[in-house]
Every structure is written in structure tokens, then in C-alpha cells.
FIVEXKOL-532814 format. One record per residue (C-alpha): chain; z, x, y. Coordinates in steps of 0.1 Angstrom, whole numbers, plus 2048, in hexadecimal, padded with zeros to 3 digits. Example, Ala and Ser with C-alpha at 12.3 -4.5 7.8 and 13.67 -1.06 7.14 Angstrom:
<atoms>
 ch  pz  px  py
  A 84E 87B 7D3
  A 847 889 7F5
</atoms>
This chain:
<atoms>
 ch  pz  px  py
  A 812 7B0 880
  A 816 7D5 872
  A 830 7F2 86F
  A 81A 810 87C
  A 81E 82E 867
  A 81C 854 871
  A 7FC 865 864
  A 819 879 84F
  A 822 85A 83C
  A 7FC 850 839
  A 7F2 871 828
  A 810 86A 810
  A 806 848 809
  A 7E5 855 7FA
  A 7EE 874 7EE
  A 805 860 7D4
  A 7E3 851 7C5
  A 7CC 86F 7CF
  A 7E6 88B 7C3
  A 7EA 87C 7A0
  A 7C8 888 795
  A 7D5 8AC 797
  A 7E8 8A4 777
  A 7CB 89B 761
  A 7A9 8A6 774
  A 7A9 8C4 76B
  A 7B0 8BF 742
  A 793 8A4 743
  A 77C 8BA 754
  A 783 8DA 73D
  A 77E 8C3 71F
  A 75E 8B8 729
  A 74B 8D7 73A
  A 75D 8F3 72C
  A 771 910 73C
  A 75D 90D 75C
  A 76A 8EF 768
  A 783 8F9 781
  A 767 903 798
  A 75C 8E1 796
  A 77F 8D2 79D
  A 77D 8E8 7BC
  A 75B 8DF 7C5
  A 762 8BB 7C6
  A 782 8BE 7D8
  A 76D 8CE 7F4
  A 752 8B4 7F2
  A 76D 89D 7F4
  A 772 8A8 81A
  A 751 89D 81E
  A 759 877 80C
  A 778 875 820
  A 765 879 843
  A 74F 85A 836
  A 76B 849 832
  A 777 853 858
  A 759 84D 865
  A 75E 827 855
  A 780 820 861
  A 777 82D 885
  A 75D 80F 887
  A 774 7F4 879
  A 797 7ED 87E
  A 79A 7E6 85A
  A 783 7FB 842
  A 77E 7FC 81E
  A 763 7FA 805
  A 75B 7D6 809
  A 758 7CE 82D
  A 745 7EC 835
  A 72B 7E6 814
  A 72C 7C2 81D
  A 722 7C9 846
  A 707 7E2 839
  A 6F9 7D4 81A
  A 703 7AF 818
  A 71A 79B 7FD
  A 70B 7A3 7DB
  A 70E 7C8 7E0
  A 730 7C3 7F0
  A 73D 7B2 7D2
  A 72B 7CB 7B7
  A 73A 7E5 7D1
  A 760 7D5 7CF
  A 758 7CF 7A8
  A 754 7F4 7A3
  A 773 7F9 7B8
  A 788 7E4 7A1
  A 77E 7F7 786
  A 78A 814 796
  A 7AA 805 7A0
  A 7B2 7F4 781
  A 7AC 815 770
  A 7C4 82A 783
  A 7E3 81A 778
  A 7DB 823 754
  A 7D1 844 755
  A 7EC 84E 76B
  A 805 83D 756
  A 7F4 84A 735
  A 7F4 86E 747
  A 81B 86A 74E
  A 820 860 72E
  A 80D 880 71E
  A 825 898 734
  A 843 885 729
  A 839 884 705
  A 82D 8AB 707
  A 84E 8B2 713
  A 862 89D 6F8
  A 84D 8B0 6DD
  A 854 8D1 6EA
  A 879 8CB 6ED
  A 87B 8C4 6C9
  A 865 8E1 6BF
  A 87E 8F9 6D5
  A 89C 8E6 6C3
  A 88F 8EA 6A2
  A 88A 90E 6A9
  A 8B0 913 6AD
  A 8B7 8FC 68F
  A 8C6 8DF 6A4
  A 8AF 8C4 690
  A 8C3 8B1 672
  A 8B6 8B3 64F
  A 8AF 88F 653
  A 89B 88F 66E
  A 887 8AB 65F
  A 880 899 63F
  A 877 874 657
  A 85C 889 666
  A 856 89E 64C
  A 85D 8BE 662
  A 863 8C2 687
  A 869 8A0 694
  A 847 89A 6AB
  A 839 87A 6BB
  A 818 870 6BE
  A 810 875 6E2
  A 7F2 860 6E5
  A 808 842 6DB
  A 825 84B 6EF
  A 813 84E 70F
  A 804 82C 707
  A 824 81F 703
  A 834 82F 722
  A 818 823 737
  A 81A 7FF 72D
  A 83D 800 734
  A 83A 80B 757
  A 81C 7F5 75F
  A 831 7DA 752
  A 852 7E3 76D
  A 836 7E4 789
  A 82A 7C4 780
  A 84C 7B5 77F
  A 852 7C9 7A4
  A 82D 7BB 7B2
  A 835 798 7A3
  A 857 799 7B8
  A 845 7A6 7DA
  A 847 7CC 7D6
  A 844 7E0 7FA
  A 82A 7FB 7FD
  A 845 816 80D
  A 83A 830 81D
  A 85C 840 81E
  A 85C 840 7F6
  A 83B 850 7F9
  A 844 869 812
  A 860 86F 7FD
  A 84E 876 7DE
  A 835 890 7EC
  A 850 8A1 7FD
  A 85F 8A7 7D9
  A 83B 8AF 7CA
  A 835 8C8 7E8
  A 853 8DA 7DC
  A 844 8DB 7BA
  A 820 8E7 7C3
  A 82F 903 7D6
  A 844 90F 7BD
  A 826 908 7A3
  A 80E 91D 7B5
  A 826 939 7C1
  A 831 93E 79F
  A 80E 93B 793
  A 7FE 94F 7AA
  A 818 96C 79F
  A 813 966 77B
  A 7EE 96C 782
  A 7F1 98E 795
  A 80B 99B 77C
  A 7F7 991 75D
  A 7D2 999 76E
  A 7C6 977 75F
  A 7A2 976 76A
  A 78E 95A 77B
  A 77C 93D 764
  A 757 944 75C
  A 743 93B 77C
  A 731 919 77F
  A 711 91E 774
  A 6FA 90E 759
  A 702 928 73E
  A 727 928 740
  A 726 901 73C
  A 736 8F5 716
  A 72A 8CF 717
  A 73D 8BD 6FB
  A 72A 8A3 6EA
  A 73C 884 6FD
  A 734 898 71C
  A 711 891 71B
  A 711 86E 70F
  A 6ED 85F 70A
  A 6E1 87E 70E
  A 6F4 890 6F2
  A 6D5 898 6DE
  A 6BE 8A6 6FA
  A 6BF 8C9 709
  A 6BC 8BB 72E
  A 6DC 8C9 738
  A 6D3 8F1 730
  A 6AA 8EA 739
  A 6B4 8DD 759
  A 6D0 8F5 768
  A 6DA 8DC 788
  A 6D8 8BD 771
  A 6F4 8CF 75D
  A 704 8D8 77E
  A 707 8B2 788
  A 712 8AA 764
  A 72F 8C0 76A
  A 737 8B7 78B
  A 736 890 781
  A 750 897 766
  A 768 8A8 782
  A 760 88C 79E
  A 77E 876 793
  A 797 894 7A6
  A 78F 881 7C5
  A 799 85F 7B8
  A 7AB 84D 7D3
  A 796 852 7F1
  A 796 82C 7F5
  A 7B9 82D 7FF
  A 7B4 83C 81F
  A 7A2 820 829
  A 7B8 805 822
  A 7D7 81A 82E
  A 7C4 821 84F
  A 7CE 7FF 85F
  A 7F5 808 85F
  A 7ED 82B 871
  A 802 82C 891
  A 7EC 836 8B0
  A 7D7 844 8BA
  A 7C8 837 899
  A 7AB 84E 896
  A 7B8 86F 89E
  A 7D3 869 887
  A 7BE 85D 86B
  A 7AD 87E 86E
  A 7CB 890 86C
  A 7D9 87F 84C
  A 7B4 885 83C
  A 7B8 8A9 846
  A 7DC 8A8 834
  A 7CE 898 814
  A 7AF 8AD 814
  A 7C5 8D0 817
  A 7E0 8C6 7FE
  A 7C7 8B4 7E2
  A 7B4 8D7 7E4
  A 7D1 8EE 7E0
  A 7E2 8D8 7C3
  A 7C7 8CA 7B4
  A 7AB 8E4 7B9
  A 7BE 906 7B8
  A 7D7 8F6 79D
  A 7BC 8F1 788
  A 7AC 916 78B
  A 7CF 923 785
  A 7D9 90F 766
  A 7B6 91C 755
  A 7BF 93E 75F
  A 7E1 93E 752
  A 7E3 927 733
  A 7D4 939 715
  A 7B2 92C 706
  A 7BF 922 6E6
  A 7D9 908 6F3
  A 7CB 900 714
  A 7B6 8E1 70A
  A 7C2 8DF 6E6
  A 7E6 8DA 6F2
  A 7EB 8D6 719
  A 7C9 8C5 71F
  A 7DD 8A7 729
  A 7F9 8B8 73F
  A 7EB 8D7 74B
  A 805 8DA 766
  A 820 8DB 748
  A 80D 8F6 735
  A 80C 90F 757
  A 832 90C 757
  A 835 918 736
  A 81B 937 736
  A 82A 941 759
  A 83C 967 75A
  A 863 960 75B
  A 880 956 741
  A 879 93A 728
  A 897 929 738
  A 888 925 758
  A 866 91A 74F
  A 875 900 73A
  A 888 8F1 756
  A 86A 8F4 76F
  A 857 8E1 754
  A 872 8C6 756
  A 86F 8C6 77D
  A 847 8C1 776
  A 84B 8A4 75E
  A 863 893 778
  A 849 898 793
  A 82B 88F 77F
  A 840 870 777
  A 846 86B 79C
  A 825 86A 7A9
  A 812 85F 78C
  A 827 83C 786
  A 824 83A 7A9
  A 800 837 7A7
  A 803 81C 791
  A 815 809 7A9
  A 7FA 814 7C4
  A 7DE 803 7AA
  A 7EE 7E2 7A9
  A 7F4 7DD 7CE
  A 7D0 7EF 7D7
  A 7BE 7D8 7BF
  A 7D4 7B9 7CB
  A 7CD 7C2 7EF
  A 7A6 7C4 7E6
  A 7A5 7A1 7D0
  A 7B7 793 7EE
  A 7A0 7A1 807
  A 781 791 7F3
  A 793 771 7EC
  A 79B 76E 811
  A 779 772 81A
  A 76F 756 801
  A 765 768 7E2
  A 782 762 7CE
  A 78D 73A 7CD
  A 7B3 735 7D9
  A 7BC 730 7B7
  A 7C0 756 7B4
  A 7D4 757 7D4
  A 7EE 73D 7CC
  A 80E 74B 7D5
  A 829 74B 7BB
  A 844 72A 7C0
  A 863 747 7C0
  A 856 765 7D0
  A 839 75B 7E3
  A 822 776 7D7
  A 7FF 772 7C8
  A 808 773 7A6
  A 7E7 76A 798
  A 7D4 78A 7A3
  A 7F3 79E 796
  A 7F4 791 773
  A 7CF 797 772
  A 7D2 7BB 77E
  A 7EC 7C2 769
  A 7E0 7AF 74A
  A 7C0 7C3 74D
  A 7CF 7E3 74F
  A 7E8 7DD 732
  A 7C5 7D7 71F
  A 7B8 7F9 729
  A 7D5 80A 721
  A 7D8 7FB 6FB
  A 7B2 7FD 6F7
  A 7B5 824 700
  A 7D1 82B 6EA
  A 7E0 844 703
  A 7BE 85A 706
  A 7BD 86B 727
  A 799 878 722
  A 78C 852 718
  A 79A 844 736
  A 790 861 750
  A 76F 85F 740
  A 76C 837 74C
  A 780 840 76D
  A 768 853 77A
  A 74E 836 77D
  A 760 820 798
  A 766 841 7A9
  A 744 84A 7AF
  A 734 829 7B1
  A 74B 81A 7CC
  A 749 83D 7E1
  A 722 83D 7DA
  A 721 818 7E8
  A 738 820 802
  A 722 840 811
  A 701 82C 80D
  A 70F 80E 823
  A 71C 824 83C
  A 6F8 837 840
  A 6EA 811 845
  A 702 80C 85E
  A 6F9 829 871
  A 6D9 81A 87B
  A 6E3 7F7 879
  A 703 7F4 88B
  A 6FF 802 8AF
  A 724 7FB 8BA
  A 73E 815 8C3
  A 749 833 8AC
  A 766 845 8AF
  A 75A 85F 897
  A 73B 869 882
  A 736 87D 866
  A 729 8A1 86E
  A 70B 8B0 870
  A 6F3 899 883
  A 6D4 8A5 894
  A 6C4 890 8B2
  A 69D 88A 8B6
  A 695 876 8D4
  A 6AB 859 8D0
  A 6AC 857 8AA
  A 6CD 86C 89B
  A 6CA 878 87A
  A 6EA 87A 867
  A 6E4 896 84F
  A 70B 898 846
  A 70A 871 835
  A 6E8 876 825
  A 6F5 895 815
  A 715 884 80A
  A 702 864 7FC
  A 6E6 87C 7ED
  A 701 88C 7D9
  A 718 871 7D1
  A 6F6 85C 7C8
  A 6E9 878 7AF
  A 70A 87C 79C
  A 710 856 799
  A 6EA 853 788
  A 6F1 872 772
  A 715 863 768
  A 701 846 75A
  A 6F2 855 741
  A 70C 870 739
  A 729 85B 739
  A 724 843 71B
  A 747 830 71B
  A 74B 830 741
  A 726 822 748
  A 72C 805 728
  A 750 7FE 736
  A 748 801 75B
  A 729 7EF 75B
  A 73A 7D4 745
  A 757 7D0 75B
  A 746 7D0 77C
  A 72A 7B9 772
  A 748 7A0 764
  A 75C 7A2 785
  A 739 7A0 79C
  A 735 77E 787
  A 756 76F 78A
  A 751 77B 7B2
  A 72F 768 7B4
  A 73B 74A 79F
  A 75D 748 7B6
  A 74B 748 7D7
  A 730 730 7CD
  A 74E 716 7C5
  A 760 721 7E6
  A 73E 719 7FA
  A 73A 6F8 7E9
  A 75F 6F0 7EC
  A 760 6F7 811
  A 73D 6E7 819
  A 74F 6C6 813
  A 773 6CF 823
  A 766 6E2 840
  A 75D 6C7 856
  A 77E 6B3 84D
  A 795 6CD 853
  A 786 6D4 874
  A 78F 6B0 87A
  A 7B4 6B0 875
  A 7B6 6D4 884
  A 7A7 6E5 89F
  A 7A2 70B 897
  A 7AB 725 8AC
  A 7A4 74C 8A6
  A 7B5 767 8BD
  A 7BA 78C 8BC
  A 7DA 78A 8CB
  A 7F6 771 8CC
  A 7FA 760 8ED
  A 811 742 8F7
  A 7F6 731 910
  A 7DD 731 8F3
  A 7F5 721 8DF
  A 801 709 8F9
  A 824 70B 8F6
  A 83E 70A 90E
  A 859 72A 911
  A 877 722 8FF
  A 866 713 8E1
  A 873 710 8BD
  A 860 729 8A2
  A 862 719 87F
  A 857 730 862
  A 847 721 844
  A 839 72A 822
  A 83E 710 809
  A 833 6ED 80E
  A 84B 6E2 7F5
  A 86A 6EF 808
  A 866 6E3 82B
  A 889 6D6 82E
  A 88D 6EC 84C
  A 86F 6DE 861
  A 880 6BB 860
  A 8A2 6CC 86B
  A 88E 6D8 889
  A 87B 6B7 88F
  A 89E 6A3 88B
  A 8B0 6BB 8A5
  A 896 6C8 8BC
  A 88B 6B3 8DE
  A 864 6B7 8DE
  A 864 6AE 904
  A 87A 6C9 909
  A 873 6E4 8F0
  A 851 6EA 8DD
  A 851 6EE 8B7
  A 838 70B 8A5
  A 833 70F 884
  A 82B 72E 878
  A 81B 73D 856
  A 81C 762 851
  A 800 767 837
  A 80A 789 826
  A 7EE 7A1 825
  A 7E9 7BF 811
  A 7CE 7E0 814
  A 7AD 7D1 819
  A 7B7 7B0 827
  A 7A3 79C 840
  A 78D 7AD 85C
  A 776 79B 874
  A 75C 77E 876
  A 773 767 860
  A 764 747 84D
  A 776 72A 851
  A 787 72D 82C
  A 794 74F 83C
  A 7A6 741 85A
  A 7B4 724 845
  A 7B6 727 820
  A 7BC 70A 80B
  A 7DE 70F 808
  A 7E3 713 82C
  A 7D1 6F1 830
  A 7E8 6E0 819
  A 80B 6EF 826
  A 7FE 6E8 84B
  A 7F3 6C3 841
  A 813 6BF 833
  A 827 6CC 851
  A 811 6B4 869
  A 819 699 854
  A 83E 69D 856
  A 83D 6A4 87C
  A 82A 683 881
  A 847 671 86B
  A 85D 67D 883
  A 83F 672 8A1
  A 842 694 8B0
  A 827 6B0 8B4
  A 828 6D0 8A9
  A 810 6F2 8AB
  A 804 709 88D
  A 7FF 72D 88B
  A 7F0 73F 869
  A 7FD 768 873
  A 7EF 781 860
  A 80C 79B 856
  A 816 7B9 840
  A 83A 7B6 84B
  A 846 791 84D
  A 865 79B 864
  A 851 7AD 87B
  A 836 78C 87D
  A 852 77A 884
  A 863 78B 89F
  A 83F 795 8B0
  A 839 76F 8B0
  A 857 765 8BD
  A 858 77D 8D8
  A 832 773 8E2
  A 83A 751 8E4
  A 857 754 8F7
  A 86B 742 8DA
  A 891 739 8E0
  A 897 734 8BA
  A 888 73C 899
  A 890 727 87F
  A 88B 72B 855
  A 892 71B 835
  A 8AB 72D 81C
  A 898 747 806
  A 89E 74B 7E4
  A 89D 772 7E7
  A 8B4 778 807
  A 8D2 76A 815
  A 8D4 761 83B
  A 8E6 779 846
  A 8CB 796 836
  A 8AF 784 842
  A 8C0 783 866
  A 8C5 7A9 862
  A 8A3 7AE 856
  A 897 79F 875
  A 8AE 7B5 88C
  A 89F 7D0 87E
  A 87B 7C5 887
  A 889 7BC 8AD
  A 896 7DC 8B0
  A 878 7ED 8A4
  A 862 7D9 8C0
  A 856 7E9 8DE
  A 865 7DB 901
  A 863 7C5 90E
  A 874 7AC 8F4
  A 88A 78D 8F5
  A 8A9 781 8E0
  A 8A6 762 8CC
  A 8BA 74F 8B5
  A 8B2 750 88F
  A 8C2 733 87A
  A 8C0 72C 854
  A 8BD 709 84A
  A 8CD 702 827
  A 8C3 6E9 811
  A 8E1 6CE 81C
  A 8D5 6D6 83F
  A 8F1 6EF 849
  A 8E9 70C 85E
  A 8EF 72C 864
  A 8E9 73D 885
  A 8E5 763 891
  A 8D9 76D 8B3
  A 8BF 78B 8AE
  A 8C0 7A0 8CC
  A 8DF 7AB 8DE
  A 8F3 78C 8EB
  A 917 785 8F7
  A 92D 788 8D8
  A 946 76A 8CD
  A 96A 776 8D2
  A 983 76A 8BF
  A 99E 75B 8D8
  A 9BA 777 8D0
  A 9A2 78E 8DE
  A 99B 77A 8FD
  A 9BD 776 902
  A 9C4 79C 8FC
  A 9AD 7A9 916
  A 9BD 790 92D
  A 9DF 7A0 92A
  A 9D2 7C4 92D
  A 9C3 7B8 94C
  A 9E3 7A7 958
  A 9F7 7C5 952
  A 9DD 7D9 963
  A 9DA 7C5 985
  A A03 7C8 986
  A 9F9 7EE 98F
  A 9F0 7F9 9B1
  A 9CD 801 9BB
  A 9BD 7EA 99F
  A 9B1 7CD 9B2
  A 98B 7D1 9A8
  A 992 7D5 984
  A 985 7B9 972
  A 984 7A9 94D
  A 960 7BB 946
  A 96E 7DD 952
  A 985 7DB 937
  A 96C 7D1 91B
  A 957 7EA 927
  A 971 807 927
  A 979 7FE 903
  A 958 802 8F7
  A 955 821 906
  A 970 831 8F6
  A 966 81B 8D5
  A 944 82E 8D8
  A 956 852 8DC
  A 96D 84D 8C3
  A 951 841 8AA
  A 939 864 8B3
  A 959 876 8A8
  A 964 868 889
  A 951 84B 87F
  A 964 846 85B
  A 987 842 86F
  A 974 828 885
  A 964 813 86C
  A 988 814 858
  A 996 804 872
  A 97A 7EC 87B
  A 97E 7E1 857
  A 9A5 7DE 85A
  A 9A0 7C9 87D
  A 986 7B2 86A
  A 99E 792 865
  A 998 76B 862
  A 979 75A 85A
  A 95B 75E 871
  A 952 742 88C
  A 942 721 87C
  A 91C 725 882
  A 90F 708 896
  A 8EE 6F6 89A
  A 8D4 704 8B5
  A 8DF 6F9 8D9
  A 8C4 705 8F5
  A 8D9 713 90E
  A 8D2 70E 935
  A 8CB 72D 94D
  A 8E7 73C 95E
  A 8E3 725 97B
  A 8E5 705 963
  A 8C2 6FF 96B
  A 8A6 6FC 950
  A 889 709 964
  A 872 724 957
  A 87C 744 960
  A 864 760 96E
  A 863 782 961
  A 851 7A0 965
  A 82D 79E 955
  A 831 7A6 930
  A 81E 7C3 921
  A 803 7BD 906
  A 810 7C4 8E3
  A 7F4 7CD 8CC
  A 7F1 7AF 8B0
  A 7D8 7AA 895
  A 7C3 78A 896
  A 7D9 76A 896
  A 7C6 74C 885
  A 7CE 728 883
  A 7CC 706 88C
  A 7DF 6F8 8AF
</atoms>
């Protein structure tokens, strides 16, 4: 039940996360390893091609990839829980580092604006006395405060159920692309005119490690004694530039067909854009910004520094810097939202797999979202922001732990699966050499060895990351392990009892015959077992000897949701058991039977429409929503209906209020309700025409057709005038809504209609009792 997206939109979603690192990775790397840092950022962005290819291969094996599924398939549950713990550390730190970085850009702009205003004498004497000089805010504290506010804003949006919009992501990347083109063009022009030199080559003698960059090895000479070790240290301090790769595996399931080809296209777009923006941008920043201010002043906002040291009028540079800050705010604050959505999806994924108890996924009473998981994620992010004091270097140091270890575990898992999993693969990481019947994956082995080497080196050189990363991962690992044991004990007791009450049926597609319902059935959507008044109304008004009733719950899923080989607790969660038990109890009270469905879905409206179409339902019944009016719900269903491929069927959508009054809407083309005066007008025109010679074959329908044709022509010529006249013509109250009455066929019979064979529609797994 997905709305599929193009590879451009998929690339935009990933780049909203991956592209954000361009705003802070260069400064963090140079602080750690010296002026040669841009070479290592470039190297990381080139190496990201290889890491991304590992994710492409994993996605070509499974409909829904992601670190958790791949590692569990290859190495088992224990490694999978540790890998997802490291991934959660990555996701949770993405929000704070992005928010703080955005705050650094804004705070830096405010301070420079104060300085410019003071130089022109625009600052009042009272402010001078208050600040004991030029007004200035504490950049770190201001950045932390900004990050807290933006995080709270996205917490509220996710609590309500914000949608990850590919349209918004694409618009942000379009604006970012404009900024990148201007930035690089202007920077190259500046370099050519100033004769700036390339940074020192990335060789051991040019590396200048800060004490913090050596971590536990700061009192040794190992980095200088072993040159390759020093290179690995520098590479490890730059690896956070390729954070966000996991988003590619998570968004893969929504990419339109042909999926693998479009996935590879998206990966190529991501690779080129990130290499140019992050890699070349960092290189040009070091060449343009003077050494004396680059680290001391612009370490946390290198792109702003580039804007101020370009060749050109000062006013133009200030305007461009404001543009940079606006773009930085858009992409960095968007990364906060992505981190909440991504980590929420990952935790929902492991919860569905029985690793977290249903307590974590208990839906919000009003919004229906997994608010406890959202609260946990945002609480940890807020704690991280406050604990860091707005220090981007400290956050970046810790951030790299989750990045490198999630990559490493994913690569070793894919290496194991090369030999363990013999099924179809759409693509393999090159190069591969075949000796006899054995294929040696040279590419995969090389990627794994580099990642593993960097991960081990980081353990000894990133002191804060090692302490906090290991501590965080172990805590989450313990939570996962304890919750999984609780779940196993719980479901060991209830599985047999539940199977006695419900016959579980798991299918890849929705088929009316499998659900065992007749055409013309009534589909009832349910979500909250406390609000089932519309189910009672349906049972009261429907004769089940003539029309079957199907009760459907759309299980909203995020990135990394359930995959395959589902356990009982995945197919039918504790909450769904309670919901359907209540539904069955109500039906038994009316002495009627119902069929039950659980449909995984990212978009509930598409899920309802596709299910109604597959089951050949004549009506869909819903309860009143706390968030949308009946008309708004019908509009969303209409949009989903229009987006469906043929063949598709019309149906009636009914919203049952608390007092059992009903709003009815027809979804799809249907005969409109005509006012009595309109019918009389058509008849009057027909009578007048019939008085003329040669009009014997003209009917009422011909008059309506002509009127509509002329309206269509006028609408295309002058839409505003037509709309103005239509609004003037709207008069009187709309027709009163009536309860649903099953209409007979045109010949008066109620026999099953024969139609052309239906084309199979791609569907995700459909699970539930019948």
C-alpha cells in the first residue's frame, strides 16, 4: 500500500540527510588532523561509492533492506541487536549535530551582523555598556538553544504524525543545488584570481593531530611511527562525511519500478552530488579562507566563511551568506526530522520483530502515532544537545562511532550472505573473480577490511565516541534483549490461545477469494478499540446474508518495517489482538460474522482504496476523525483513487458520527445528484429544440453533453471567469445525506456481474485472521 516515488525524489530524501554533513564535516576533520583534512574528506566521499554499492546489493536481495534485516539474516539476532544499537546511536546523534550546526550558522551570522552594525556606529551606547563592547552572543549556547527549539518543533510534528514528503525533500534539494552551483562557481573564480594553493598532501608528515584526535593514544608516537596508522586515524576522523547511507536502504521500498535500475540511478545522483558538495566544497573552503581565521572563527560554519572571503562586493557577499544560512537551516533542520522519522522506523521495525514489547508501539489516543518511541528518541536527543553544550566537535567525535560500526556490520553481513544465501541477486559489488565454482568477492572483502580497520582504529583514537558509543549501544542492547525475552515468554503463553480464536492467514497480495467474501461487501476501517460505533452501525444496517462485512486495520509502517519470515507476534500484535477481539465480540452480540484484515501501509488512504478495489467492496465505512472532516477524508480517498491504475471500481464512502448520523460520498465517477430546477431546465430546453425541424434524434443527454463540452472549452480559456460564475451559481443547501442502500444492477437483478479478467496489482504482505 505504497505511493511509489521516482529515483530523483528518493535521492532527494537521502541527500537531505547525507548532504547536511557538508556544513560541518570539514571543520571537524581539520580540527582533528590539520590542513590536509580536505583530501581525507574527498577520499571518504570516493569510498562512499563503494559503501553505497554494498547497500545496493543488499537492497537487490530483499524487498526491504536495512542494517537490522541484513545482519540478522547473516549473523543472527545478537549481532543484529548490536548493529541496530549502533545505528540508533547514529540516528539519535544526527538530530543534535544537525541542529547545533544550523544554530552555529545562525549565531555566526548574528554576531557578524552586530560587528558590521557597530563598525557603522549603529549600536546604541546602552547595548555597548550591557555587553562591555560590541554585542555578541555565545555561539555554542545559542546553537544549543536553537537545536532544542527545532527538535521540540519536530517532536510535536512527529507526535501528530508528520509525513515524510518527497515533494518537500525535492524542493529543499533544488534550493540547495542552486546554492551549491553559485558557491562552487564563485569559489573556483576566486581561486583562479587569487592563485590559492591546494592543501598539503595527505601524507604522514603533513598530519597535525590535536591531542583529542589521538584519544587513548595521545601520549604515544604511534601515529608518526607507523605512517599508515596515521592515515587511518585521519580517515576515521573524516568518515562522518558519509553518514546517512542507511537512508538509501530504508527508502528503497518506495522507489518506483524498475526498482533496481532506479535505485542505482538514485545512488549515482547521491554519489555525484555529495562528492561535489561535501568533497570539493571542503577543498575550496581551505583554499579560500585564511589559515588564521578558518579554524578559530569559521570551524563550525565553513561555508559561511567561504562566502565572506570570495572576490566581489561586500554587500553581495553578505547577501550570499544570508542565503547560505537559509539553505543550511532548511537542510540541517530537515535532517533533525529525518533522524526522528528514521529512528522511529527502526524501533518500530525491531518492535514488530518481537525485540521490543508492544508497550513501546502503543498508539497515541488522539493521533494514533507510536508516541512513546518518539518521546524516547527526542528525549535522548535533547539530553545530547544539553550535555554537549552546543559543541559541534564533541558531537561529531561521538557521531562517527555509530556511522562506522553500522557500516562495518552491514558489510560483514553481506560478505557472509555471499556464501550463505544462494538466491537471486539483481546486482553484486564488483569486482568478483570466479575460481572453479567458487566466487571470490574482492570488492566486498576490500570494503569490509577498510571499514573494519577504521572502526578498530576509532575505538582507540576517539575516546569520547568509544565511551559514549559503547555505553549507549550496550544500554540499547540490554533493552532489546530483556524486551525480547519478555515477549517470548508472553507469546509462548498466548500463541496457542490466539490461534484457537483466530485463524492466521499471511498473503503477499490481497485476494477476495482468499478472504472468502463476496463482491459488493462492506469494508469497515478500524484503529481504536474504544471507538467502534461505526462498526456497530454497519452491523445494524447490513444484512450479512446479502453482503459480507470486512473489518480492516491499516498498520502504519515507517522505514525499515517488517520484511519476511514473520513470527506470530509480527503478524498479529498484542494491540491488534485486543482490537479484533473487541470487534469480534461486538459482531457476536449482533449474531453476525465478520472477516478481518491487517494491511501494512505507509499511506492509509491508498491502503483503503486498494483494499476496497481488490475485495470488490461496494462501500467503505469509517468513524469520525479527530483530525479531519468527513469531506476532507473523502477528498483524500478520491486522490488515492485517481492515482490507482486501471481497472478500478467505484464505491461509497460513509462517515458515521457519534450520534449514528451518516455522511455519504461516492468515490470515483458517478451520476451527480441534480436539483429539481436543473432537471426542469434541461427538459425545457429539450422541448424548445424539439419544436424545430430535424431534431427527432436529439435526447436530454445530448443537451447535457453539449453543455459540458462548452463548459470545458470555456474553462480552458478563462478558468477564473468560470469559477466566479460557478460560485455565484451555488445556492441552497446540499442534498441531505442518506444511509447506504445497495443498488441493484440495471436489469433489476442482484446477480454477480461478469467482467474482464483483472490485472494483478502489486501489493505488500497482507496479514491477519479471517
